[in-house]
C-alpha positions as CSV (number, residue, x, y, z in Angstrom):
1,M,0.1,-0.1,-0.4
2,R,1.2,3.7,-1.1
3,L,0.2,6.6,1.3
4,T,0.5,10.0,-0.4
5,E,0.9,13.1,1.8
6,I,-1.6,15.5,1.4
7,E,-1.0,19.5,1.3
8,F,-3.2,22.0,2.2
9,N,-1.7,25.3,1.9
10,D,-3.2,27.5,4.3
11,S,-6.6,25.8,4.9
12,K,-6.3,23.2,7.8
13,P,-8.3,19.8,8.0
14,V,-10.8,19.2,10.6
15,D,-8.7,16.7,12.9
16,G,-12.1,16.3,15.3
17,Y,-15.0,17.4,17.4
18,G,-17.2,16.7,20.3
19,P,-19.6,18.1,22.3
20,G,-18.9,22.0,22.2
21,F,-15.6,22.0,20.5
22,F,-13.8,21.3,17.1
23,R,-9.9,20.3,16.5
24,I,-9.0,22.0,13.4
25,G,-5.1,22.0,12.2
26,G,-4.4,20.6,15.6
27,K,-5.8,23.8,17.4
28,L,-8.9,23.2,19.9
29,I,-11.7,25.9,19.3
30,E,-14.4,25.9,21.7
31,G,-18.1,27.0,20.2
32,P,-19.2,28.1,16.7
33,V,-15.7,28.0,14.4
34,V,-15.1,29.0,10.9
35,T,-11.8,27.8,8.9
36,G,-11.0,28.3,4.9
37,P,-8.1,30.0,3.0
38,S,-7.7,33.0,5.6
39,G,-7.4,30.6,8.5
40,T,-9.5,29.8,11.4
41,R,-10.9,31.9,13.8
42,S,-14.2,32.0,16.4
43,W,-18.0,32.5,14.5
44,G,-20.8,34.5,15.7
45,G,-23.1,32.0,14.4
46,L,-25.9,31.9,11.6
47,D,-26.5,35.7,12.0
48,D,-22.8,36.3,11.5
49,T,-23.2,36.6,7.9
50,E,-20.2,39.2,7.3
51,T,-17.6,36.3,8.3
52,L,-18.8,34.2,5.5
53,L,-19.1,36.7,3.0
54,A,-15.3,37.5,3.6
55,F,-14.9,34.0,1.5
56,A,-16.1,36.1,-1.8
57,G,-13.3,35.5,-4.3
58,E,-11.4,32.9,-2.0
59,V,-14.1,30.1,-2.5
60,D,-16.5,28.5,-4.3
61,V,-18.4,27.2,-1.7
62,V,-18.9,27.3,2.3
63,F,-20.2,24.1,4.0
64,V,-22.5,25.4,7.3
65,G,-22.5,22.6,9.8
66,T,-25.9,23.4,11.6
67,G,-24.7,21.3,14.8
68,A,-26.0,17.5,15.6
69,D,-28.9,17.7,12.7
70,V,-29.4,19.4,9.4
71,A,-31.6,22.4,9.5
72,H,-32.2,25.3,7.5
73,L,-30.5,28.4,7.2
74,P,-31.5,31.9,7.9
75,D,-32.9,33.4,4.4
76,A,-30.9,36.5,4.8
77,L,-28.1,34.3,5.3
78,S,-28.5,32.2,1.9
79,E,-29.6,35.3,-0.2
80,A,-26.8,37.0,1.0
81,M,-24.0,34.4,0.1
82,E,-25.8,34.1,-3.3
83,T,-25.7,37.8,-4.1
84,A,-21.9,37.6,-3.3
85,G,-21.5,34.3,-5.7
86,I,-20.7,31.9,-2.7
87,G,-22.4,28.6,-2.7
88,V,-23.7,27.8,0.7
89,E,-24.5,24.2,1.7
90,P,-26.3,23.3,5.1
91,M,-25.4,19.9,6.6
92,S,-25.4,18.2,10.0
93,S,-21.8,19.4,11.2
94,P,-20.3,15.8,11.4
95,A,-21.4,15.7,7.4
96,A,-20.0,19.5,7.1
97,C,-16.4,18.5,8.8
98,R,-16.1,14.9,6.5
99,T,-17.6,16.8,3.5
100,Y,-15.2,19.5,4.2
101,N,-12.1,17.3,4.3
102,V,-12.6,15.4,1.0
103,L,-12.8,18.5,-0.9
104,L,-10.1,20.5,1.1
105,S,-7.5,17.2,0.1
106,E,-8.7,17.4,-3.5
107,G,-7.7,21.2,-3.7
108,R,-11.1,22.8,-3.7
109,R,-11.8,26.1,-3.2
110,V,-14.1,25.4,0.0
111,A,-14.7,27.0,3.8
112,L,-16.3,25.5,6.5
113,A,-18.7,27.3,9.6
114,L,-19.4,25.1,12.0
115,L,-22.0,25.1,15.1
116,P,-20.9,22.7,18.0
117,I,-22.8,19.4,18.5
């Protein structure tokens, strides 16, 4: 079996998650978090649209983890992202982590916003 090491550039993969926390690129972050080409930081949640809009021109899609279960995004968030030309995909936070990691490993232009499980 041959293993090939992946380079993630400035974006970091999700290493793990649990009740109230995420581990991204080896760094433990409690509460909601956003990560992408410009780094990893705390996030204000679904009402914090400006943080996600900052990805305009950097990413094609932002995966939004809505916690333990998938939930609809607020209309204002979906509309703002569409206007900015950024795709947005809501899913459960565990599914969002997995999807982000796979597409990141393929070199895709993706970002991730997560609510804790």
